[in-house]
ZANU-39536 format. One line per field, with one value per residue (C-alpha): residue number from 1; residue in three letters; z, x, y. Coordinates in Angstrom, 1 decimal. Example, Ala and Ser with C-alpha at 12.3 -4.5 7.8 and 13.67 -1.06 7.14 Angstrom:
BEGIN
nr = [1,2]
rest = [ALA,SER]
zz = [7.8,7.1]
xx = [12.3,13.7]
yy = [-4.5,-1.1]
This chain:
BEGIN
nr = [1,2,3,4,5,6,7,8,9,10,11,12,13,14,15,16,17,18,19,20,21,22,23,24,25,26,27,28,29,30,31,32,33,34,35,36,37,38,39,40,41,42,43,44,45,46,47,48,49,50,51,52,53,54,55,56,57,58,59,60,61,62,63,64,65,66,67,68,69,70,71,72,73,74,75,76,77,78,79,80,81,82,83,84,85,86,87,88,89,90,91,92,93,94,95,96,97,98,99,100,101,102,103,104,105,106,107,108,109,110,111,112,113,114,115,116,117,118,119,120,121,122,123,124,125,126,127,128,129,130,131,132,133,134,135,136,137,138,139,140,141,142,143,144,145,146,147,148,149,150,151,152,153,154,155,156,157,158,159,160,161,162,163,164,165,166,167,168,169,170,171,172,173,174,175,176,177,178,179,180,181,182,183,184,185,186,187,188,189,190,191,192,193,194,195,196,197,198,199,200,201,202,203,204,205,206,207,208,209,210,211,212,213,214,215,216,217,218,219,220,221,222,223,224,225,226,227,228,229,230,231,232,233,234,235,236,237,238,239,240,241,242,243,244,245,246,247,248,249,250,251,252,253,254,255,256,257,258,259,260,261,262,263,264,265,266,267,268,269,270]
rest = [MET,PRO,GLY,ALA,GLU,ALA,LEU,ARG,ARG,GLU,LEU,SER,VAL,ARG,GLY,GLN,GLN,ILE,ALA,ALA,ALA,THR,GLY,SER,LEU,HIS,GLU,LEU,THR,ALA,ALA,GLU,THR,PRO,SER,VAL,ILE,PHE,GLY,ARG,GLY,GLU,ASN,HIS,ARG,HIS,GLY,ASN,PHE,TYR,PRO,ALA,SER,TYR,ARG,ASN,ILE,CYS,ALA,ASN,GLN,GLU,TRP,ALA,ARG,ARG,LEU,ALA,LYS,VAL,HIS,THR,GLY,SER,ARG,ARG,ALA,SER,PRO,ARG,ALA,GLY,TRP,ARG,TRP,ARG,GLU,LEU,ASP,CYS,ALA,ASN,SER,SER,ASP,ALA,LEU,LEU,MET,ASN,ILE,PHE,CYS,CYS,ARG,ARG,ARG,VAL,THR,ASN,ARG,ALA,LEU,CYS,SER,MET,LEU,GLY,VAL,PRO,SER,GLY,LEU,ILE,PRO,GLN,PHE,GLY,PHE,ARG,PRO,ALA,ILE,PRO,LEU,ARG,ASN,GLY,LYS,THR,ASP,ARG,THR,GLU,ILE,ASP,MET,LYS,LEU,GLY,ASP,LEU,LEU,VAL,GLU,ALA,LYS,LEU,THR,GLU,THR,ASP,PHE,GLN,THR,ALA,PRO,ALA,LYS,MET,ILE,GLU,ARG,TYR,ARG,ASP,LEU,ASP,GLU,VAL,PHE,ASP,PRO,GLU,GLU,LEU,MET,MET,SER,GLU,VAL,VAL,HIS,SER,TYR,GLN,LEU,ILE,ARG,GLY,VAL,LEU,ALA,ALA,SER,ALA,THR,GLY,GLY,SER,PHE,CYS,LEU,LEU,CYS,ASP,ALA,ARG,ARG,PRO,ASP,LEU,VAL,GLU,GLU,TRP,TYR,ALA,VAL,MET,ARG,ALA,VAL,LYS,ASN,CYS,ALA,LEU,ARG,CYS,ARG,LEU,GLN,LEU,LEU,THR,TRP,GLN,GLU,LEU,THR,ALA,MET,LEU,SER,ARG,SER,LEU,LYS,LYS,PHE,LEU,ALA,GLU,LYS,TYR,GLY,ILE,GLY,CYS]
zz = [-3.4,-1.9,-4.5,-7.4,-5.9,-5.1,-8.7,-10.1,-8.0,-9.2,-12.9,-12.5,-11.1,-13.8,-16.6,-15.5,-15.2,-18.7,-20.2,-18.6,-19.7,-23.3,-23.9,-24.8,-25.6,-22.5,-20.1,-16.6,-15.5,-12.6,-10.2,-6.8,-8.3,-11.8,-14.7,-17.5,-20.9,-23.7,-27.2,-30.6,-31.0,-34.1,-34.6,-35.1,-31.8,-29.0,-25.5,-24.3,-26.8,-27.6,-31.0,-33.0,-31.5,-32.4,-36.0,-36.4,-34.8,-37.2,-40.2,-39.3,-39.9,-37.4,-34.7,-35.4,-34.7,-31.0,-30.9,-31.6,-28.5,-26.6,-23.0,-20.7,-18.9,-22.1,-21.6,-18.2,-19.0,-21.7,-23.6,-25.9,-29.3,-31.8,-29.3,-27.7,-25.2,-26.1,-23.8,-25.0,-24.5,-20.7,-19.0,-16.8,-19.8,-19.7,-23.4,-24.3,-22.3,-24.0,-27.4,-26.5,-26.0,-28.7,-31.5,-31.4,-34.5,-37.0,-36.0,-32.6,-33.5,-30.1,-29.5,-25.8,-25.4,-27.5,-25.5,-22.3,-23.7,-25.2,-28.7,-32.0,-33.3,-36.1,-35.1,-35.6,-32.5,-32.6,-30.2,-28.9,-29.9,-29.6,-28.8,-29.3,-25.8,-25.9,-23.8,-22.6,-25.0,-28.1,-28.6,-27.9,-25.9,-28.0,-25.3,-26.0,-24.7,-24.8,-27.1,-29.1,-30.1,-32.0,-29.7,-26.6,-25.2,-23.0,-20.4,-19.4,-16.2,-14.7,-12.3,-12.7,-9.2,-10.0,-12.7,-12.5,-10.7,-12.3,-11.2,-10.8,-13.5,-16.0,-15.1,-15.1,-18.8,-19.9,-21.2,-19.9,-16.5,-14.5,-16.7,-16.3,-12.7,-9.3,-8.3,-4.6,-5.2,-7.2,-4.1,-6.3,-4.7,-6.0,-7.2,-8.6,-8.5,-11.1,-14.0,-16.7,-15.5,-15.5,-19.0,-20.1,-18.8,-20.5,-23.7,-23.5,-22.8,-25.8,-28.3,-27.1,-26.5,-23.6,-21.4,-19.7,-17.2,-17.6,-14.5,-12.5,-9.8,-7.6,-7.6,-5.4,-4.9,-8.6,-8.4,-5.5,-7.4,-10.4,-8.2,-6.6,-10.0,-11.1,-8.0,-9.1,-12.5,-12.5,-15.5,-15.0,-18.7,-18.9,-15.7,-17.4,-20.2,-17.8,-16.8,-15.0,-16.1,-14.8,-16.9,-15.1,-16.3,-19.8,-19.8,-19.1,-22.6,-24.5,-26.3,-24.3,-25.8,-25.0,-21.5,-20.9,-22.1,-19.8,-16.9,-17.2,-18.0,-15.9,-13.3,-14.8,-14.8,-12.7]
xx = [-128.1,-130.3,-129.1,-130.2,-133.6,-134.3,-133.4,-135.7,-138.5,-137.9,-137.7,-140.9,-142.8,-141.5,-142.2,-145.8,-146.4,-145.0,-147.1,-150.2,-149.5,-148.6,-150.8,-147.7,-148.1,-146.8,-147.1,-145.8,-143.7,-145.1,-142.2,-142.7,-141.2,-142.7,-140.6,-142.3,-142.1,-142.7,-143.6,-143.8,-147.1,-149.3,-147.5,-144.2,-142.8,-141.4,-142.0,-138.5,-136.7,-136.0,-137.8,-134.7,-132.6,-135.3,-135.5,-131.8,-131.7,-134.4,-132.5,-129.2,-129.2,-126.5,-128.1,-131.6,-130.4,-130.0,-133.8,-134.5,-133.0,-135.8,-136.6,-136.3,-139.5,-141.6,-141.2,-142.9,-145.5,-148.2,-147.6,-150.5,-150.8,-148.2,-145.8,-143.0,-141.1,-137.5,-134.7,-134.5,-138.2,-137.6,-137.5,-134.6,-132.4,-128.9,-128.4,-131.6,-130.2,-126.9,-128.5,-130.8,-127.7,-125.4,-127.9,-129.6,-127.4,-126.1,-122.5,-121.3,-120.5,-121.0,-117.5,-118.0,-119.2,-116.3,-113.8,-115.2,-114.8,-111.4,-112.4,-112.4,-115.7,-117.6,-117.4,-120.1,-120.8,-120.7,-123.1,-122.5,-118.8,-116.9,-113.3,-110.8,-109.3,-106.5,-106.8,-104.0,-105.0,-104.4,-108.1,-109.9,-112.9,-115.4,-118.0,-119.9,-119.0,-121.8,-120.3,-117.1,-116.5,-113.3,-110.6,-112.9,-114.8,-117.8,-119.6,-123.0,-124.9,-128.1,-130.1,-128.0,-127.1,-123.4,-120.8,-121.4,-119.3,-117.4,-115.5,-111.8,-111.0,-112.9,-110.8,-107.6,-108.2,-107.0,-103.5,-102.6,-104.3,-101.0,-99.4,-102.3,-103.6,-102.2,-104.1,-103.9,-105.6,-108.3,-108.9,-108.9,-110.7,-113.0,-115.4,-114.3,-116.4,-116.6,-116.0,-117.3,-114.9,-111.9,-112.8,-113.2,-109.8,-108.2,-109.9,-108.5,-105.0,-105.3,-106.5,-104.4,-107.5,-109.4,-112.2,-114.9,-117.6,-120.8,-123.0,-125.5,-124.3,-127.1,-125.1,-122.1,-121.9,-120.9,-118.4,-116.6,-116.4,-114.8,-112.2,-111.4,-110.6,-108.6,-106.4,-105.5,-104.1,-100.3,-99.5,-99.8,-100.1,-103.1,-104.6,-104.6,-106.7,-109.4,-112.2,-115.5,-118.2,-121.7,-124.9,-125.3,-121.9,-122.7,-126.1,-124.6,-123.1,-126.3,-129.0,-131.8,-134.5,-132.5,-131.7,-135.5,-136.2,-133.6,-134.6,-138.3,-137.7,-134.6,-134.3,-130.9,-130.1,-133.1]
yy = [-86.5,-83.7,-81.2,-83.4,-84.1,-80.5,-79.5,-82.3,-80.9,-77.4,-78.4,-80.5,-77.5,-75.2,-77.7,-78.2,-74.5,-73.9,-76.7,-75.3,-71.8,-72.6,-75.7,-77.7,-81.4,-83.2,-86.1,-86.8,-89.8,-91.9,-91.1,-89.5,-86.4,-86.6,-85.5,-83.6,-85.3,-82.8,-83.6,-81.9,-80.1,-79.5,-76.1,-78.1,-76.7,-78.8,-77.8,-78.9,-76.7,-73.1,-72.6,-71.5,-74.4,-76.9,-75.7,-76.0,-79.5,-80.7,-79.2,-80.9,-84.7,-85.4,-83.3,-84.7,-88.2,-87.3,-86.8,-90.4,-92.0,-93.7,-92.7,-95.7,-94.7,-95.2,-99.0,-98.9,-96.3,-96.0,-92.8,-91.8,-93.6,-92.5,-91.0,-92.9,-90.9,-89.9,-89.0,-85.4,-85.0,-84.9,-81.5,-82.9,-83.8,-82.2,-83.1,-81.1,-78.1,-78.5,-78.5,-75.6,-73.4,-74.7,-75.2,-71.8,-71.0,-73.5,-72.5,-71.3,-67.6,-66.0,-64.6,-64.1,-67.6,-69.0,-67.0,-68.4,-71.9,-71.3,-72.2,-70.3,-68.8,-70.5,-74.1,-76.7,-78.8,-82.6,-84.3,-87.8,-87.7,-91.0,-90.5,-93.3,-93.6,-96.2,-99.4,-101.6,-104.4,-102.2,-101.5,-98.2,-97.1,-95.2,-94.5,-91.2,-87.8,-85.3,-82.7,-81.9,-78.3,-78.1,-79.6,-79.1,-82.2,-81.4,-83.5,-81.9,-82.6,-81.3,-83.5,-86.7,-88.0,-88.5,-89.3,-93.1,-95.7,-98.5,-101.6,-100.8,-103.4,-101.3,-98.2,-100.2,-101.1,-97.6,-97.6,-94.1,-94.3,-94.4,-91.8,-89.3,-90.0,-90.6,-93.8,-93.0,-89.6,-91.4,-93.6,-96.7,-99.6,-102.3,-99.6,-96.3,-93.1,-90.3,-92.8,-90.3,-87.6,-90.0,-91.1,-87.5,-86.5,-89.5,-88.6,-85.0,-86.5,-88.9,-86.3,-83.4,-81.4,-79.9,-81.2,-79.2,-80.1,-78.1,-78.4,-76.3,-73.9,-75.5,-78.8,-78.2,-82.0,-82.4,-79.5,-81.2,-84.5,-82.7,-81.0,-84.3,-85.8,-82.7,-83.0,-86.5,-85.4,-85.6,-83.4,-79.7,-79.0,-81.3,-79.9,-76.5,-77.9,-79.0,-76.6,-76.3,-74.0,-73.6,-73.2,-69.9,-68.6,-69.6,-68.0,-64.6,-64.7,-65.5,-63.5,-61.9,-64.2,-67.4,-66.2,-65.6,-69.2,-70.7,-68.6,-69.7,-73.3,-74.2,-71.3,-70.5,-66.8,-65.8]
């Protein structure tokens, strides 16, 4: 999508400018629009993370596990000795952006932010949460959702092209599909779009919680996809537990220092 490619280009330029200005350890992918891959420098800082957030991530065993996931590009490239690229090293990573915001303190105590999200203050985020979404065969789908904060499930997007497609037979596995969605509104065919959003809504239905899409205001294509899925939800009570927030809206609730970091690195809140 043009929106995704334009945002990748912007983040690439910003990342390279930051790396040059700060001397941050980094490399570039070989793509036509190169992604900046940051690393941990000798000062124990990581160019892809807000300093306070990175300290808290490293101090929390559960959070730190997220740093270990290998970047697929490292198999095709030749990163310098002793450094294998990780997914959260990438300047385009929506997971890194999510953790920059929600790990700047060890608990989410920002009352304005919590009020916007509809959760109580003082919660500890869980990243890579695996909900048990019931399947028709009696088993459950435990595919990861980006973050759980209390009863709120969050899917985060930045430069991703879409919400993934899946064969209809994969969607039809879900026990509550017909109860939650109008199949005609979902435009079910051999291939179904917005698989991650459908799965997120089903997870919210199964857990009795809420589901939020976090995406960039510069990505109207993703916003439209989300509203198309919301329109297909039958239950009004469930629909009221679904929300869309942009990174820009969230940024307005953050500290001045974190706002400055997000503005320089991501162009959010400029």
